[in-house]
TORMARLUM-258862 format. One record per residue (C-alpha): residue number from 0; residue in three letters; x, y, z. Coordinates in steps of 0.02 Angstrom, whole numbers, m for minus. Layout:
<sites>
+------+--------+--------+--------+--------+
: zagu : drendo :      X :      Y :      Z :
+------+--------+--------+--------+--------+
:  NUM :    Ala :      X :      Y :      Z :
...
+------+--------+--------+--------+--------+
</sites>
This chain:
<sites>
+------+--------+--------+--------+--------+
: zagu : drendo :      X :      Y :      Z :
+------+--------+--------+--------+--------+
:    0 :    Met :     m5 :     m4 :    m25 :
:    1 :    Arg :     88 :    180 :    m33 :
:    2 :    Glu :     24 :    334 :     71 :
:    3 :    Gly :     99 :    504 :    m32 :
:    4 :    Gly :    169 :    415 :   m161 :
:    5 :    Val :    289 :    317 :    m35 :
:    6 :    Leu :    296 :    126 :    m18 :
:    7 :    Ile :    218 :     84 :    166 :
:    8 :    Glu :    328 :    m80 :    214 :
:    9 :    Asn :    281 :   m109 :    370 :
:   10 :    Ile :    107 :   m107 :    422 :
:   11 :    Phe :      4 :   m163 :    586 :
:   12 :    Val :   m185 :   m199 :    579 :
:   13 :    Pro :   m310 :   m296 :    727 :
:   14 :    Ile :   m437 :   m318 :    603 :
:   15 :    Gly :   m515 :   m400 :    775 :
:   16 :    Gly :   m458 :   m405 :    947 :
:   17 :    Gly :   m384 :   m249 :    975 :
:   18 :    Asp :   m473 :   m144 :   1102 :
:   19 :    Glu :   m570 :   m283 :   1160 :
:   20 :    Ile :   m561 :   m456 :   1221 :
:   21 :    Gly :   m617 :   m564 :   1066 :
:   22 :    Ala :   m597 :   m620 :    884 :
:   23 :    Ser :   m407 :   m585 :    920 :
:   24 :    Cys :   m364 :   m577 :    715 :
:   25 :    Tyr :   m199 :   m464 :    674 :
:   26 :    Tyr :   m133 :   m392 :    496 :
:   27 :    Leu :     63 :   m401 :    478 :
:   28 :    Arg :    139 :   m350 :    337 :
:   29 :    Ser :    329 :   m306 :    327 :
:   30 :    Gly :    402 :   m267 :    150 :
:   31 :    Asp :    310 :   m401 :     17 :
:   32 :    Thr :    254 :   m534 :    188 :
:   33 :    Arg :     74 :   m542 :    224 :
:   34 :    Leu :     27 :   m634 :    380 :
:   35 :    Leu :   m113 :   m654 :    486 :
:   36 :    Leu :    m86 :   m691 :    670 :
:   37 :    Asp :   m229 :   m791 :    751 :
:   38 :    Cys :   m416 :   m790 :    686 :
:   39 :    Gly :   m549 :   m796 :    831 :
:   40 :    Leu :   m714 :   m750 :    849 :
:   41 :    Arg :   m830 :   m634 :    978 :
:   42 :    Pro :   m919 :   m773 :   1075 :
:   43 :    Gln :  m1096 :   m714 :   1105 :
:   44 :    Ser :  m1099 :   m543 :   1036 :
:   45 :    Glu :  m1198 :   m535 :    883 :
:   46 :    Trp :  m1053 :   m496 :    777 :
:   47 :    Val :   m947 :   m633 :    801 :
:   48 :    Tyr :   m812 :   m621 :    655 :
:   49 :    Pro :   m671 :   m501 :    633 :
:   50 :    Tyr :   m709 :   m369 :    549 :
:   51 :    Phe :   m632 :   m441 :    369 :
:   52 :    Glu :   m777 :   m356 :    285 :
:   53 :    Ser :   m702 :   m175 :    363 :
:   54 :    Phe :   m543 :   m227 :    299 :
:   55 :    Leu :   m528 :   m250 :    138 :
:   56 :    Pro :   m565 :   m108 :     64 :
:   57 :    Met :   m426 :    m35 :    159 :
:   58 :    Gly :   m329 :    m85 :     15 :
:   59 :    Phe :   m172 :   m169 :     98 :
:   60 :    Ile :   m258 :   m353 :      7 :
:   61 :    Asp :   m351 :   m370 :   m117 :
:   62 :    Gly :   m450 :   m539 :    m35 :
:   63 :    Leu :   m399 :   m647 :     83 :
:   64 :    Trp :   m332 :   m756 :    m55 :
:   65 :    Asp :   m168 :   m633 :    m39 :
:   66 :    Leu :   m118 :   m676 :    115 :
:   67 :    Asp :     46 :   m801 :    131 :
:   68 :    Ala :     29 :   m886 :    292 :
:   69 :    Val :    m54 :   m886 :    451 :
:   70 :    Phe :     m3 :   m925 :    626 :
:   71 :    Leu :   m104 :   m990 :    781 :
:   72 :    Ser :    m59 :   m937 :    971 :
:   73 :    His :   m162 :  m1067 :   1011 :
:   74 :    Ala :   m346 :  m1143 :   1037 :
:   75 :    His :   m465 :  m1052 :   1090 :
:   76 :    Leu :   m606 :   m996 :   1023 :
:   77 :    Asp :   m568 :   m810 :   1054 :
:   78 :    His :   m408 :   m851 :    933 :
:   79 :    Ile :   m455 :  m1004 :    800 :
:   80 :    Gly :   m654 :   m993 :    786 :
:   81 :    Ala :   m670 :   m895 :    636 :
:   82 :    Leu :   m543 :   m988 :    518 :
:   83 :    Pro :   m694 :  m1064 :    410 :
:   84 :    Lys :   m766 :   m882 :    403 :
:   85 :    Leu :   m593 :   m868 :    319 :
:   86 :    Ile :   m607 :  m1023 :    213 :
:   87 :    Ser :   m764 :   m975 :    151 :
:   88 :    Glu :   m667 :   m798 :    106 :
:   89 :    Asn :   m570 :   m940 :    m22 :
:   90 :    Tyr :   m427 :   m910 :     89 :
:   91 :    Arg :   m286 :  m1024 :    m13 :
:   92 :    Ala :   m124 :  m1034 :    118 :
:   93 :    Thr :    m69 :  m1153 :    236 :
:   94 :    Ile :   m141 :  m1104 :    450 :
:   95 :    Tyr :     23 :  m1150 :    558 :
:   96 :    Ala :     17 :  m1194 :    739 :
:   97 :    Ser :     79 :  m1286 :    882 :
:   98 :    Thr :     82 :  m1496 :    869 :
:   99 :    Pro :    m42 :  m1498 :   1028 :
:  100 :    Thr :   m149 :  m1332 :    954 :
:  101 :    Lys :   m171 :  m1410 :    775 :
:  102 :    Thr :   m259 :  m1578 :    881 :
:  103 :    Leu :   m355 :  m1465 :    997 :
:  104 :    Thr :   m403 :  m1326 :    840 :
:  105 :    Glu :   m499 :  m1503 :    756 :
:  106 :    Val :   m597 :  m1527 :    923 :
:  107 :    Met :   m625 :  m1350 :   1000 :
:  108 :    Leu :   m714 :  m1315 :    789 :
:  109 :    Lys :   m824 :  m1463 :    814 :
:  110 :    Ile :   m919 :  m1360 :    929 :
:  111 :    Thr :   m952 :  m1245 :    790 :
:  112 :    Thr :  m1023 :  m1358 :    682 :
:  113 :    Lys :  m1226 :  m1341 :    618 :
:  114 :    Glu :  m1242 :  m1541 :    660 :
:  115 :    Asn :  m1196 :  m1462 :    860 :
:  116 :    Ala :  m1277 :  m1277 :    883 :
:  117 :    Lys :  m1428 :  m1352 :    972 :
:  118 :    Asn :  m1306 :  m1440 :   1117 :
:  119 :    Ser :  m1184 :  m1303 :   1123 :
:  120 :    Trp :  m1161 :  m1177 :   1247 :
:  121 :    Tyr :  m1081 :  m1062 :   1105 :
:  122 :    Glu :  m1237 :   m962 :   1084 :
:  123 :    Thr :  m1172 :   m908 :    926 :
:  124 :    Pro :  m1291 :   m956 :    792 :
:  125 :    Asn :  m1212 :   m852 :    650 :
:  126 :    Ala :  m1025 :   m945 :    699 :
:  127 :    Phe :  m1087 :  m1113 :    651 :
:  128 :    Tyr :  m1018 :  m1187 :    486 :
:  129 :    Gln :  m1037 :  m1324 :    384 :
:  130 :    Ser :   m959 :  m1471 :    408 :
:  131 :    Ala :   m866 :  m1446 :    241 :
:  132 :    Leu :   m784 :  m1285 :    287 :
:  133 :    Ile :   m697 :  m1376 :    470 :
:  134 :    His :   m638 :  m1492 :    370 :
:  135 :    Glu :   m573 :  m1401 :    251 :
:  136 :    Ala :   m492 :  m1259 :    386 :
:  137 :    Ile :   m416 :  m1429 :    489 :
:  138 :    Gly :   m319 :  m1488 :    310 :
:  139 :    Lys :   m239 :  m1349 :    308 :
:  140 :    Val :   m163 :  m1328 :    504 :
:  141 :    Val :     26 :  m1379 :    478 :
:  142 :    Ala :    103 :  m1424 :    642 :
:  143 :    Ile :    268 :  m1322 :    688 :
:  144 :    Asp :    398 :  m1392 :    824 :
:  145 :    Trp :    444 :  m1311 :    979 :
:  146 :    Asn :    628 :  m1208 :    956 :
:  147 :    Lys :    628 :  m1232 :    814 :
:  148 :    Pro :    649 :  m1102 :    660 :
:  149 :    Lys :    552 :  m1131 :    522 :
:  150 :    Ser :    602 :  m1068 :    348 :
:  151 :    Phe :    476 :   m984 :    249 :
:  152 :    Gly :    569 :   m892 :    116 :
:  153 :    Asn :    599 :   m718 :    146 :
:  154 :    Phe :    599 :   m764 :    356 :
:  155 :    Gln :    569 :   m867 :    499 :
:  156 :    Val :    476 :   m890 :    631 :
:  157 :    Thr :    525 :  m1010 :    791 :
:  158 :    Tyr :    366 :  m1075 :    951 :
:  159 :    Phe :    410 :  m1049 :   1094 :
:  160 :    Pro :    280 :  m1111 :   1242 :
:  161 :    Ala :    173 :   m969 :   1326 :
:  162 :    Gly :    103 :  m1058 :   1475 :
:  163 :    His :   m100 :  m1018 :   1454 :
:  164 :    Val :   m157 :  m1182 :   1391 :
:  165 :    Leu :   m104 :  m1340 :   1335 :
:  166 :    Gly :    m12 :  m1313 :   1149 :
:  167 :    Ala :    m33 :  m1115 :   1184 :
:  168 :    Ala :    126 :  m1033 :   1072 :
:  169 :    Met :    200 :   m837 :   1060 :
:  170 :    Val :    226 :   m835 :    869 :
:  171 :    Tyr :    427 :   m771 :    852 :
:  172 :    Ile :    455 :   m672 :    680 :
:  173 :    Glu :    608 :   m669 :    628 :
:  174 :    Phe :    643 :   m563 :    415 :
:  175 :    Glu :    799 :   m487 :    376 :
:  176 :    Asn :    812 :   m320 :    489 :
:  177 :    Arg :    652 :   m364 :    579 :
:  178 :    Arg :    629 :   m478 :    734 :
:  179 :    Ile :    442 :   m470 :    783 :
:  180 :    Leu :    392 :   m568 :    933 :
:  181 :    Tyr :    175 :   m614 :    962 :
:  182 :    Thr :    141 :   m652 :   1143 :
:  183 :    Gly :    m27 :   m759 :   1099 :
:  184 :    Asp :   m111 :   m761 :   1283 :
:  185 :    Phe :     34 :   m773 :   1380 :
:  186 :    Cys :     43 :   m841 :   1583 :
:  187 :    Asp :    181 :   m767 :   1666 :
:  188 :    Val :    183 :   m916 :   1855 :
:  189 :    Asp :    190 :  m1065 :   1841 :
:  190 :    Gln :     19 :  m1155 :   1803 :
:  191 :    Glu :     m8 :  m1344 :   1886 :
:  192 :    Thr :    m36 :  m1387 :   1719 :
:  193 :    Val :     71 :  m1297 :   1565 :
:  194 :    Gly :    184 :  m1200 :   1659 :
:  195 :    Lys :    221 :  m1032 :   1623 :
:  196 :    Tyr :    305 :   m943 :   1478 :
:  197 :    Gln :    456 :   m985 :   1400 :
:  198 :    Leu :    571 :   m912 :   1303 :
:  199 :    Pro :    757 :   m887 :   1276 :
:  200 :    Glu :    905 :   m750 :   1358 :
:  201 :    Asn :    923 :   m598 :   1280 :
:  202 :    Leu :    824 :   m633 :   1126 :
:  203 :    Pro :    827 :   m501 :   1007 :
:  204 :    Val :    668 :   m398 :    978 :
:  205 :    Asp :    599 :   m246 :    902 :
:  206 :    Leu :    402 :   m254 :    901 :
:  207 :    Leu :    341 :   m332 :   1036 :
:  208 :    Ile :    158 :   m390 :   1018 :
:  209 :    Met :     71 :   m397 :   1185 :
:  210 :    Glu :    m94 :   m469 :   1252 :
:  211 :    Thr :   m151 :   m376 :   1409 :
:  212 :    Thr :   m312 :   m448 :   1451 :
:  213 :    Tyr :   m290 :   m434 :   1633 :
:  214 :    Arg :   m190 :   m244 :   1629 :
:  215 :    Asn :   m300 :   m191 :   1784 :
:  216 :    Arg :   m277 :   m360 :   1893 :
:  217 :    Thr :   m157 :   m390 :   2030 :
:  218 :    Ala :    m88 :   m561 :   2051 :
:  219 :    Asp :   m114 :   m543 :   2256 :
:  220 :    Arg :   m296 :   m480 :   2245 :
:  221 :    Glu :   m336 :   m672 :   2142 :
:  222 :    Glu :   m233 :   m772 :   2228 :
:  223 :    Leu :   m341 :   m707 :   2400 :
:  224 :    Lys :   m514 :   m730 :   2283 :
:  225 :    Thr :   m441 :   m931 :   2264 :
:  226 :    Tyr :   m439 :   m951 :   2453 :
:  227 :    Ala :   m597 :   m881 :   2489 :
:  228 :    Ser :   m699 :   m997 :   2351 :
:  229 :    Phe :   m605 :  m1139 :   2456 :
:  230 :    Glu :   m702 :  m1059 :   2606 :
:  231 :    Asp :   m860 :  m1059 :   2525 :
:  232 :    Phe :   m885 :  m1231 :   2466 :
:  233 :    Arg :   m775 :  m1332 :   2610 :
:  234 :    Gly :   m920 :  m1332 :   2720 :
:  235 :    Ile :  m1050 :  m1396 :   2609 :
:  236 :    Leu :   m957 :  m1554 :   2542 :
:  237 :    Ala :   m912 :  m1556 :   2746 :
:  238 :    Glu :  m1095 :  m1586 :   2781 :
:  239 :    Gly :  m1123 :  m1720 :   2628 :
:  240 :    Gly :  m1152 :  m1595 :   2489 :
:  241 :    Lys :  m1085 :  m1545 :   2323 :
:  242 :    Val :   m989 :  m1421 :   2248 :
:  243 :    Met :  m1001 :  m1388 :   2053 :
:  244 :    Leu :   m899 :  m1275 :   1966 :
:  245 :    Pro :   m929 :  m1224 :   1784 :
:  246 :    Gly :   m783 :  m1176 :   1669 :
:  247 :    Phe :   m686 :  m1171 :   1495 :
:  248 :    Ala :   m672 :  m1330 :   1439 :
:  249 :    Leu :   m499 :  m1294 :   1368 :
:  250 :    Gly :   m368 :  m1235 :   1500 :
:  251 :    Arg :   m474 :  m1172 :   1664 :
:  252 :    Ala :   m571 :  m1338 :   1683 :
:  253 :    Gln :   m394 :  m1445 :   1701 :
:  254 :    Glu :   m295 :  m1297 :   1815 :
:  255 :    Val :   m447 :  m1306 :   1922 :
:  256 :    Ala :   m446 :  m1513 :   1941 :
:  257 :    Leu :   m277 :  m1501 :   2004 :
:  258 :    Lys :   m274 :  m1357 :   2095 :
:  259 :    Ile :   m424 :  m1414 :   2223 :
:  260 :    Lys :   m337 :  m1568 :   2216 :
:  261 :    Lys :   m171 :  m1479 :   2293 :
:  262 :    Ala :   m283 :  m1417 :   2396 :
:  263 :    Gln :   m376 :  m1569 :   2463 :
:  264 :    Asp :   m150 :  m1632 :   2523 :
:  265 :    Leu :   m158 :  m1463 :   2604 :
:  266 :    Gly :   m311 :  m1488 :   2723 :
:  267 :    Leu :   m410 :  m1346 :   2627 :
:  268 :    Val :   m529 :  m1438 :   2554 :
:  269 :    Pro :   m596 :  m1598 :   2633 :
:  270 :    Val :   m569 :  m1750 :   2515 :
:  271 :    Cys :   m673 :  m1800 :   2391 :
:  272 :    Pro :   m690 :  m1859 :   2185 :
:  273 :    Ile :   m630 :  m1726 :   2084 :
:  274 :    Val :   m760 :  m1769 :   1934 :
:  275 :    Ile :   m724 :  m1683 :   1767 :
:  276 :    Asp :   m878 :  m1674 :   1636 :
:  277 :    Gly :   m942 :  m1642 :   1455 :
:  278 :    Phe :   m833 :  m1565 :   1327 :
:  279 :    Ala :   m696 :  m1530 :   1462 :
:  280 :    Lys :   m658 :  m1741 :   1472 :
:  281 :    Ala :   m619 :  m1741 :   1316 :
:  282 :    Leu :   m521 :  m1602 :   1307 :
:  283 :    Thr :   m441 :  m1655 :   1448 :
:  284 :    Asp :   m408 :  m1839 :   1383 :
:  285 :    Ile :   m277 :  m1742 :   1249 :
:  286 :    Tyr :   m186 :  m1676 :   1395 :
:  287 :    Glu :   m158 :  m1840 :   1449 :
:  288 :    Asn :   m111 :  m1887 :   1276 :
:  289 :    Tyr :     18 :  m1772 :   1260 :
:  290 :    Gly :     68 :  m1804 :   1463 :
:  291 :    Arg :      0 :  m1697 :   1568 :
:  292 :    Arg :    m75 :  m1805 :   1667 :
:  293 :    Ile :   m220 :  m1741 :   1755 :
:  294 :    Tyr :   m341 :  m1899 :   1787 :
:  295 :    Asp :   m249 :  m1989 :   1965 :
:  296 :    Tyr :   m380 :  m2105 :   1984 :
:  297 :    Gln :   m383 :  m2090 :   2159 :
:  298 :    Thr :   m463 :  m1924 :   2192 :
:  299 :    Val :   m472 :  m1855 :   2008 :
:  300 :    Phe :   m574 :  m1956 :   1861 :
:  301 :    Pro :   m639 :  m1943 :   1708 :
:  302 :    Phe :   m860 :  m1937 :   1709 :
:  303 :    Gln :   m891 :  m2122 :   1691 :
:  304 :    Arg :  m1097 :  m2160 :   1641 :
:  305 :    Gln :  m1109 :  m2308 :   1762 :
:  306 :    Asp :  m1041 :  m2177 :   1882 :
:  307 :    Glu :  m1186 :  m2044 :   1876 :
:  308 :    Thr :  m1301 :  m2144 :   2038 :
:  309 :    Leu :  m1154 :  m2152 :   2125 :
:  310 :    Tyr :  m1087 :  m1972 :   2132 :
:  311 :    Ala :  m1265 :  m1905 :   2146 :
:  312 :    Asp :  m1277 :  m1988 :   2310 :
:  313 :    Glu :  m1108 :  m1945 :   2378 :
:  314 :    Pro :  m1022 :  m1768 :   2401 :
:  315 :    Cys :   m916 :  m1724 :   2252 :
:  316 :    Ile :   m857 :  m1577 :   2153 :
:  317 :    Ile :   m909 :  m1565 :   1974 :
:  318 :    Ile :   m793 :  m1491 :   1850 :
:  319 :    Ala :   m884 :  m1446 :   1656 :
:  320 :    Ser :   m910 :  m1356 :   1530 :
:  321 :    Pro :  m1009 :  m1222 :   1558 :
:  322 :    Gly :  m1179 :  m1320 :   1441 :
:  323 :    Met :  m1159 :  m1472 :   1572 :
:  324 :    Met :  m1270 :  m1340 :   1674 :
:  325 :    Leu :  m1392 :  m1325 :   1571 :
:  326 :    Glu :  m1558 :  m1363 :   1614 :
:  327 :    Gly :  m1584 :  m1535 :   1568 :
:  328 :    Asn :  m1394 :  m1572 :   1567 :
:  329 :    Arg :  m1299 :  m1719 :   1645 :
:  330 :    Ser :  m1231 :  m1601 :   1784 :
:  331 :    Ala :  m1394 :  m1511 :   1813 :
:  332 :    Arg :  m1457 :  m1667 :   1832 :
:  333 :    His :  m1367 :  m1674 :   1996 :
:  334 :    Tyr :  m1407 :  m1517 :   2048 :
:  335 :    Ser :  m1591 :  m1548 :   2034 :
:  336 :    Arg :  m1570 :  m1723 :   2139 :
:  337 :    Met :  m1477 :  m1617 :   2287 :
:  338 :    Pro :  m1603 :  m1555 :   2420 :
:  339 :    Ser :  m1600 :  m1340 :   2450 :
:  340 :    Gly :  m1422 :  m1295 :   2524 :
:  341 :    Ser :  m1335 :  m1452 :   2497 :
:  342 :    Ile :  m1256 :  m1393 :   2337 :
:  343 :    Tyr :  m1132 :  m1254 :   2269 :
:  344 :    Val :  m1133 :  m1184 :   2089 :
:  345 :    Gly :   m962 :  m1053 :   2078 :
:  346 :    Glu :   m836 :  m1009 :   1972 :
:  347 :    Leu :   m644 :  m1041 :   2065 :
:  348 :    Pro :   m536 :   m872 :   2012 :
:  349 :    Leu :   m398 :   m940 :   1940 :
:  350 :    Thr :   m302 :   m853 :   1809 :
:  351 :    Ala :   m198 :   m924 :   1659 :
:  352 :    His :   m159 :   m738 :   1605 :
:  353 :    Ala :     m6 :   m604 :   1649 :
:  354 :    Gln :    m70 :   m470 :   1728 :
:  355 :    Arg :    m30 :   m309 :   1763 :
:  356 :    Glu :    141 :   m331 :   1856 :
:  357 :    Gly :    190 :   m489 :   1728 :
:  358 :    Leu :    179 :   m368 :   1583 :
:  359 :    Leu :    243 :   m245 :   1661 :
:  360 :    Ser :    403 :   m370 :   1701 :
:  361 :    Phe :    400 :   m443 :   1515 :
:  362 :    Ile :    434 :   m293 :   1444 :
:  363 :    Gly :    577 :   m234 :   1559 :
:  364 :    Asn :    630 :   m419 :   1514 :
:  365 :    Val :    620 :   m422 :   1321 :
:  366 :    Arg :    669 :   m240 :   1309 :
:  367 :    Pro :    606 :   m224 :   1125 :
:  368 :    Lys :    596 :    m69 :   1018 :
:  369 :    Glu :    425 :    m45 :   1005 :
:  370 :    Val :    248 :   m121 :   1091 :
:  371 :    Ile :     91 :   m130 :   1019 :
:  372 :    Leu :    m52 :   m193 :   1152 :
:  373 :    Val :   m177 :   m284 :   1105 :
:  374 :    His :   m312 :   m398 :   1167 :
:  375 :    Gly :   m377 :   m282 :   1323 :
:  376 :    Asn :   m469 :   m149 :   1403 :
:  377 :    Pro :   m398 :     m1 :   1348 :
:  378 :    Asn :   m518 :     96 :   1473 :
:  379 :    Glu :   m421 :     97 :   1624 :
:  380 :    Thr :   m511 :     58 :   1812 :
:  381 :    Thr :   m305 :     85 :   1909 :
:  382 :    Pro :   m241 :    283 :   1932 :
:  383 :    Ile :   m146 :    253 :   1815 :
:  384 :    Gly :   m170 :    155 :   1639 :
:  385 :    Leu :    m43 :     16 :   1576 :
:  386 :    Phe :    m29 :    138 :   1414 :
:  387 :    Glu :     62 :    285 :   1531 :
:  388 :    Glu :    148 :    156 :   1661 :
:  389 :    Ile :    237 :     68 :   1515 :
:  390 :    His :    294 :    256 :   1453 :
:  391 :    Leu :    380 :    293 :   1627 :
:  392 :    Arg :    468 :    153 :   1674 :
:  393 :    Phe :    518 :    106 :   1495 :
:  394 :    Pro :    614 :    269 :   1435 :
:  395 :    Phe :    735 :    150 :   1318 :
:  396 :    Leu :    551 :    123 :   1208 :
:  397 :    Lys :    558 :    209 :   1049 :
:  398 :    Cys :    348 :    186 :   1031 :
:  399 :    Val :    210 :    113 :   1121 :
:  400 :    Tyr :     56 :    102 :   1039 :
:  401 :    Gln :   m147 :     74 :   1109 :
:  402 :    Ser :   m185 :    m20 :    962 :
:  403 :    Arg :   m387 :     m3 :    901 :
:  404 :    Asn :   m462 :   m133 :    794 :
:  405 :    Leu :   m448 :    m71 :    590 :
:  406 :    Gln :   m315 :     79 :    643 :
:  407 :    Pro :   m162 :     36 :    532 :
:  408 :    Ile :    m27 :     55 :    631 :
:  409 :    Gln :    160 :     90 :    545 :
:  410 :    Phe :    294 :     15 :    667 :
:  411 :    Leu :    480 :     50 :    615 :
+------+--------+--------+--------+--------+
</sites>
């Protein structure tokens, strides 16, 4: 694209996920290379897709078929859910992901099929696709190994573990004179399931594209909330009741199971079965296949149909995706059988994202020349905003940008 007769070589455009959480989809151009970073949905929103229809008239590409590649950070639907939409718009190139994300993408996209619409918690009818589009999208996904640069002619890409969930990656792109790091969603503290992000020391980064989901949260406050939740339901369990915990099937369900198991070992929560049900069970099986042990078959179990009556009559903790809590589904039937006051339905406040201080520390460790903030609400609720604090704390930065959907950023 030319502006005033001058070729603009380095452009970043959030097609979604700029000043919002959802529909992460970022156009990145450096020289003649045109890439897309993630391609997600806005779950439970009126307009679920990235703003392709508004982006294309901007003139950066003639159509989505002009893209050279798509690089996925992880398999949450707000990062992969629009891949079938991309295919429907004649996207022709390859989609790249880590090996676990490739596996998880196939399973996650199945809940966006028209055939599954009536059984899904995913209340966005416009986002349901024909199976053929999903199969074509899945067929284009190619795995990239961890920590091994993959050459694409005039650039190369390396995937580094990002923490967050199984398979989550930071995408490191090296051009001839420019190094770009896209964090995707990342976690800077050890989790029970996948640990924290892992980057080589002194990795040269010119442009950092960083998620800011929890830009206003502090770790101490979240930890206090977690222990308060244990207090909320320990009495229910001690009296023979049940705890039902809805949560994201990918990542949170597995983390909650291991966190509660650890709390039981420490005597913070009464020992009882922890049962993983529904779509969360299917994804936990994938964690197990990739060597992340969740089930110990002493305390943590996958739900088995023959156990339904057993778990209805004894204290237990049921972890399931939100759809399993809807009326008529299995976990909801447990609720209907229990006497009033003997069951607790709540959410354990865990996080798989870097929080305010973690985001700032990450910038200090990586020491990029420029930073673009994405995947967060820039309407700050703290006395000093993240954008302003970055400027104050890191004078070595040449530029800091708060991205806005469909507003191009020309980086150095």
